[in-house]
DSSP file (Angstrom, degrees, kcal/mol; ACC not computed):
  #  RESIDUE AA STRUCTURE BP1 BP2  ACC     N-H-->O    O-->H-N    N-H-->O    O-->H-N    TCO  KAPPA ALPHA  PHI   PSI    X-CA   Y-CA   Z-CA
    1    1 A M              0   0    0      0, 0.0     3,-0.1     0, 0.0     0, 0.0   0.000 360.0 360.0 360.0 134.0  -31.6  175.1  -61.5
    2    2 A G        +     0   0    0      1,-0.3     2,-0.3     0, 0.0     0, 0.0   0.457 360.0 104.9  87.7  -0.5  -28.3  176.2  -60.1
    3    3 A S  S    S-     0   0    0      3,-0.0    -1,-0.3     1,-0.0     2,-0.1  -0.850  72.5-111.6-117.1 154.2  -27.3  172.7  -59.1
    4    4 A R        -     0   0    0     -2,-0.3     2,-0.3    -3,-0.1    -1,-0.0  -0.430  33.4-108.7 -77.5 146.8  -24.8  170.4  -60.7
    5    5 A I        -     0   0    0     -2,-0.1     2,-0.3     2,-0.0     3,-0.1  -0.636  46.3-179.3 -75.1 138.4  -26.0  167.2  -62.5
    6    6 A S        +     0   0    0     -2,-0.3    -3,-0.0     1,-0.1     0, 0.0  -0.892  49.7  30.1-137.5 167.9  -25.0  164.1  -60.4
    7    7 A E  S    S+     0   0    0     -2,-0.3     2,-0.3     1,-0.2    -1,-0.1   0.833  70.5 176.3  48.7  40.5  -25.4  160.4  -60.6
    8    8 A M        -     0   0    0     -3,-0.1     7,-2.7     7,-0.1     2,-0.3  -0.565   7.3-171.2 -71.5 131.9  -25.2  160.4  -64.4
    9    9 A R  E     -A   14   0A   0     -2,-0.3     2,-0.4     5,-0.3    -1,-0.0  -0.890  21.9-161.1-128.9 152.5  -25.3  156.8  -65.7
   10   10 A L  E >  S-A   13   0A   0      3,-2.6     3,-1.6    -2,-0.3    -2,-0.0  -0.960  87.8 -12.4-135.3 119.3  -24.8  155.1  -69.1
   11   11 A K  T 3  S-     0   0    0     -2,-0.4    -1,-0.1     1,-0.3     0, 0.0   0.856 130.2 -55.7  55.8  39.3  -26.1  151.5  -69.3
   12   12 A G  T 3  S+     0   0    0      1,-0.2    -1,-0.3     0, 0.0    -3,-0.0   0.394 117.8 106.5  78.9  -0.6  -26.6  151.5  -65.5
   13   13 A K  E <  S-A   10   0A   0     -3,-1.6    -3,-2.6     1,-0.0    -1,-0.2  -0.832  76.2-105.7-108.8 144.6  -22.9  152.3  -64.8
   14   14 A P  E     -A    9   0A   0      0, 0.0    -5,-0.3     0, 0.0     2,-0.1  -0.353  36.6-108.7 -66.8 146.6  -21.8  155.7  -63.6
   15   15 A L        -     0   0    0     -7,-2.7     2,-0.5     1,-0.1    -7,-0.1  -0.406  30.4-125.2 -67.7 148.2  -20.0  158.0  -66.0
   16   16 A E    >   -     0   0    0      1,-0.1     3,-0.9    -2,-0.1    -1,-0.1  -0.840   7.8-142.5 -98.2 133.1  -16.3  158.5  -65.4
   17   17 A A  T 3  S+     0   0    0     -2,-0.5    -1,-0.1     1,-0.2    -2,-0.0   0.804  97.9  44.6 -65.9 -28.4  -15.2  162.0  -65.0
   18   18 A G  T 3  S+     0   0    0      2,-0.1    -1,-0.2    -3,-0.0     2,-0.2   0.535  95.9  94.9 -93.8  -6.2  -11.8  161.6  -66.8
   19   19 A R  S <  S-     0   0    0     -3,-0.9     2,-0.4     1,-0.0    -4,-0.0  -0.560  71.9-125.7 -88.8 153.7  -13.2  159.6  -69.8
   20   20 A L        -     0   0    0     -2,-0.2     2,-0.4     0, 0.0    -2,-0.1  -0.815  25.1-167.0 -95.8 133.0  -14.4  161.0  -73.1
   21   21 A Y        -     0   0    0     -2,-0.4     2,-0.3    -6,-0.0    -6,-0.0  -0.961  18.3-126.2-122.4 139.9  -17.9  160.2  -74.3
   22   22 A K        -     0   0    0     -2,-0.4     2,-0.3     2,-0.0     0, 0.0  -0.635  31.6-179.6 -82.1 140.3  -19.4  160.7  -77.8
   23   23 A V        -     0   0    0     -2,-0.3     2,-0.4     2,-0.0    -2,-0.0  -0.945  15.6-144.9-134.8 161.8  -22.6  162.6  -78.0
   24   24 A A        +     0   0    0     -2,-0.3     2,-0.3    14,-0.0     3,-0.0  -0.927  24.1 157.7-127.2 149.9  -24.8  163.6  -80.9
   25   25 A G        -     0   0    0     -2,-0.4    13,-0.2     1,-0.0     3,-0.1  -0.979  48.8-109.1-160.5 168.0  -26.8  166.8  -81.3
   26   26 A W  S    S+     0   0    0     -2,-0.3     2,-0.3     1,-0.1    13,-0.2   0.685 101.2  26.1 -80.8 -15.6  -28.5  169.0  -84.1
   27   27 A A  S    S-     0   0    0     10,-0.1     2,-0.1    11,-0.1    -1,-0.1  -0.998  80.6-115.4-147.5 147.8  -26.0  171.8  -83.7
   28   28 A S        -     0   0    0     -2,-0.3    -2,-0.0     1,-0.1     5,-0.0  -0.508   9.4-157.7 -82.4 151.5  -22.3  172.2  -82.6
   29   29 A V  S    S+     0   0    0     -2,-0.1     2,-0.3     2,-0.1    -1,-0.1   0.373  71.8  75.5-104.5   1.6  -21.5  174.3  -79.6
   30   30 A A  S >  S-     0   0    0      1,-0.0     3,-0.6     0, 0.0     2,-0.1  -0.831  82.0-111.5-115.5 157.3  -18.0  174.9  -80.6
   31   31 A D  T 3  S+     0   0    0     -2,-0.3    -2,-0.1     1,-0.2    -1,-0.0  -0.444  92.0  23.6 -79.8 153.9  -16.5  177.2  -83.3
   32   32 A G  T 3  S+     0   0    0      1,-0.2     2,-0.3    -2,-0.1    -1,-0.2   0.650  75.5 154.9  72.5  20.4  -14.9  175.9  -86.4
   33   33 A I    <   -     0   0    0     -3,-0.6     2,-0.3     2,-0.0    -1,-0.2  -0.594  18.8-174.3 -79.4 134.9  -16.5  172.6  -86.6
   34   34 A S        +     0   0    0     -2,-0.3     2,-0.3     2,-0.0    -1,-0.0  -0.848  27.2  88.6-126.5 170.7  -16.7  171.1  -90.1
   35   35 A G  S    S-     0   0    0     -2,-0.3     3,-0.1     2,-0.0    -2,-0.0  -0.723  76.9 -40.8 133.7 177.0  -18.4  168.0  -91.4
   36   36 A E        -     0   0    0     -2,-0.3     5,-0.1     1,-0.1    -2,-0.0  -0.518  65.3-105.8 -75.0 134.6  -21.6  166.8  -92.8
   37   37 A P    >>  -     0   0    0      0, 0.0     4,-1.4     0, 0.0     3,-1.1  -0.348  27.2-122.3 -59.8 140.1  -24.8  168.1  -91.1
   38   38 A V  H 3> S+     0   0    0      1,-0.3     4,-2.6     2,-0.2     5,-0.2   0.824 109.4  60.2 -57.3 -36.0  -26.5  165.5  -88.9
   39   39 A W  H 3> S+     0   0    0      1,-0.2     4,-2.1     2,-0.2    -1,-0.3   0.826 102.9  51.0 -63.8 -29.7  -29.7  165.6  -90.7
   40   40 A D  H <> S+     0   0    0     -3,-1.1     4,-2.0     2,-0.2    -1,-0.2   0.864 110.4  50.7 -71.3 -37.8  -28.0  164.6  -94.0
   41   41 A V  H  X S+     0   0    0     -4,-1.4     4,-2.4     2,-0.2    -2,-0.2   0.947 113.5  45.0 -69.4 -46.6  -26.4  161.6  -92.1
   42   42 A V  H  X S+     0   0    0     -4,-2.6     4,-2.3     1,-0.2    -2,-0.2   0.870 110.6  53.1 -62.0 -40.2  -29.8  160.6  -90.8
   43   43 A A  H  X S+     0   0    0     -4,-2.1     4,-2.6    -5,-0.2    -1,-0.2   0.929 110.3  47.3 -57.0 -48.9  -31.5  161.1  -94.1
   44   44 A R  H  X S+     0   0    0     -4,-2.0     4,-2.1     1,-0.2    -2,-0.2   0.914 110.6  53.0 -65.0 -44.3  -29.0  158.8  -95.9
   45   45 A Y  H  < S+     0   0    0     -4,-2.4     4,-0.5     1,-0.2    -1,-0.2   0.925 111.6  46.1 -58.6 -43.2  -29.4  156.2  -93.1
   46   46 A L  H >< S+     0   0    0     -4,-2.3     3,-0.9     1,-0.2    -2,-0.2   0.896 111.5  50.7 -65.3 -42.9  -33.1  156.1  -93.4
   47   47 A R  H 3< S+     0   0    0     -4,-2.6    -1,-0.2     1,-0.2    -2,-0.2   0.825 105.6  56.8 -63.3 -30.6  -33.0  155.9  -97.2
   48   48 A D  T 3< S+     0   0    0     -4,-2.1     2,-0.4    -5,-0.2    -1,-0.2   0.610 101.4  66.0 -82.3  -6.9  -30.6  153.0  -97.2
   49   49 A R    <   -     0   0    0     -3,-0.9     3,-0.1    -4,-0.5     0, 0.0  -0.922  61.4-158.5-114.4 139.2  -33.0  150.9  -95.0
   50   50 A R  S    S+     0   0    0     -2,-0.4     2,-0.4     1,-0.3    -1,-0.1   0.856  84.7  20.7 -80.1 -39.9  -36.4  149.5  -96.1
   51   51 A T        -     0   0    0      2,-0.0    -1,-0.3     0, 0.0     0, 0.0  -0.996  62.2-158.1-135.5 135.4  -37.6  149.0  -92.5
   52   52 A I        -     0   0    0     -2,-0.4     3,-0.1    -3,-0.1    -6,-0.0  -0.969  22.4-140.4-113.1 119.5  -36.5  150.5  -89.3
   53   53 A P        -     0   0    0      0, 0.0     2,-0.0     0, 0.0    -2,-0.0  -0.389  32.2 -90.9 -75.2 154.7  -37.5  148.4  -86.2
   54   54 A P        -     0   0    0      0, 0.0     2,-0.3     0, 0.0     0, 0.0  -0.401  44.0-142.3 -66.3 146.2  -38.7  150.1  -83.0
   55   55 A L        -     0   0    0     -3,-0.1     2,-0.4    -2,-0.0    -3,-0.0  -0.768  18.1-107.3-108.8 153.8  -35.9  150.9  -80.6
   56   56 A A        -     0   0    0     -2,-0.3     2,-0.2     1,-0.1    -1,-0.0  -0.656  42.9-118.3 -76.9 132.1  -36.0  150.7  -76.9
   57   57 A L        -     0   0    0     -2,-0.4     2,-0.9     1,-0.1    -1,-0.1  -0.477   9.2-142.2 -75.5 141.9  -36.1  154.2  -75.4
   58   58 A N        -     0   0    0     -2,-0.2    -1,-0.1     2,-0.0    -2,-0.0  -0.832  29.2-179.8 -98.2  90.6  -33.3  155.4  -73.2
   59   59 A V        -     0   0    0     -2,-0.9    -2,-0.0     1,-0.0     0, 0.0  -0.838  23.4-129.4-101.1 121.1  -35.3  157.5  -70.8
   60   60 A P        -     0   0    0      0, 0.0     2,-0.6     0, 0.0   -52,-0.0  -0.259  13.7-129.4 -68.2 153.1  -33.3  159.2  -68.0
   61   61 A R        -     0   0    0      2,-0.0     2,-0.4     0, 0.0     0, 0.0  -0.924  22.5-149.3-104.2 121.8  -34.4  158.8  -64.4
   62   62 A L        -     0   0    0     -2,-0.6     2,-0.3     3,-0.0     3,-0.2  -0.769  10.4-160.4 -96.6 134.0  -34.6  162.2  -62.7
   63   63 A L        +     0   0    0     -2,-0.4    -2,-0.0     1,-0.2     0, 0.0  -0.869  67.1   9.4-113.7 146.5  -33.8  162.5  -58.9
   64   64 A N  S    S+     0   0    0     -2,-0.3    -1,-0.2     1,-0.1     3,-0.1   0.812  86.7 113.7  63.2  40.6  -34.8  165.2  -56.6
   65   65 A V    >   +     0   0    0     -3,-0.2     3,-1.2     1,-0.1     6,-0.2   0.148  34.8 112.6-124.2  13.8  -37.2  167.2  -59.0
   66   66 A A  T 3  S+     0   0    0      1,-0.3    -1,-0.1     6,-0.0     5,-0.0   0.874  86.0  36.3 -57.0 -39.6  -40.4  166.5  -57.0
   67   67 A R  T 3  S+     0   0    0     -3,-0.1    -1,-0.3     3,-0.0    -2,-0.1   0.308  87.9 111.3 -96.8   7.8  -40.8  170.2  -56.1
   68   68 A N    X   -     0   0    0     -3,-1.2     3,-1.7     1,-0.2    -3,-0.0  -0.751  53.6-159.0 -91.2 114.8  -39.5  171.7  -59.3
   69   69 A P  G >  S+     0   0    0      0, 0.0     3,-1.0     0, 0.0    -1,-0.2   0.724  89.6  65.1 -62.1 -23.6  -42.4  173.4  -61.1
   70   70 A G  G 3  S+     0   0    0      1,-0.2    -2,-0.0     2,-0.1    -3,-0.0   0.592 100.6  52.1 -76.5 -10.4  -40.5  173.2  -64.4
   71   71 A M  G <         0   0    0     -3,-1.7    -1,-0.2    -6,-0.2    -3,-0.1   0.219 360.0 360.0-107.0  13.9  -40.7  169.4  -64.3
   72   72 A A    <         0   0    0     -3,-1.0    -1,-0.2    -5,-0.1    -2,-0.1   0.473 360.0 360.0 -64.5 360.0  -44.5  169.1  -63.7
């Protein structure tokens, strides 16, 4: 808490500070956003497929959190 995130990587490569990246979430953090709610997009995707194969998890590696009681 109170520290910046550092060493963020995507597919093993460091993120570039000046580049734009797409992200997804359940709610917008900006005002005036329009568009289809993400749960409708996901529901349609799942209905359109008969079988969904298991996906490899993209699990973040956390550094310097050994003494953080919130990460126990």
